[in-house]
N, C-alpha and C positions, 0 to 999 in steps of 0.2 A: 460555470466553473465546477469542477469535480470536488466533492467533499472527501479529502484524503483520509480524514479520521474515520468516517463511516465506511469507506472502502476497505480499510484494514481492521475495522471493528475496534478502534481505540477510543478511549475517553477524550473528550475535547479539553485538553489541558496544555499549558505551556511546557510541562515536563512530562516525559514518558519514560517508562522502563525500557532500556535498549533491548534487553533479552526478550521481553514480552512482545515488543514491536517486531523483532526479527522472527520470532516464532509465528506470530500472526501472518507476517509476510510469506514465510515459507509454506504455511498451511494453505493460504489462498492461492499461491502460485502453483502448488501441486494440482489444484483443481482446474486451473485455467492455462496451464503450459501448452504451447502450440503442438507439442509432440503427443500429448495425452488427452487434450480436450477435444470435444466435438467441434466441427467447423462452424456451427451456428453460434458459438460463444462470442465471436467478434474479436476485438483487439483488447480484451481484458488484461492480458499479460503486460502489455506496455503501460496501461494505466496503473496497474499494481506496482510496477517497477518505479514509475514516476512518483507515486504516493510514498513508497518506501524511501526514496532518495530525499524527498522533501521533509518527511517527518523525522528522518534519521539525523538531519542537520538542524540544530536548534535555531539558527538564524533564519533559515529558509522556512522552518515550521511557523514562525511568527509572521513572516512576510513571504507567502508562497510565490507571488509573482510580482 
């Protein structure tokens, strides 16, 4: 299972600052977007998107799956 907090560089807490989470997400996606990243990066963009969706929703953050 992927550690969404580590993936987006967020503290492991039940509450997160939405603005800081969004900024971290955008900063990471700029590095791994399929149009700008090198092909050897893999599917990091999809993982980042999933991590943001889970951490953005407080209910899913506590129970990701």
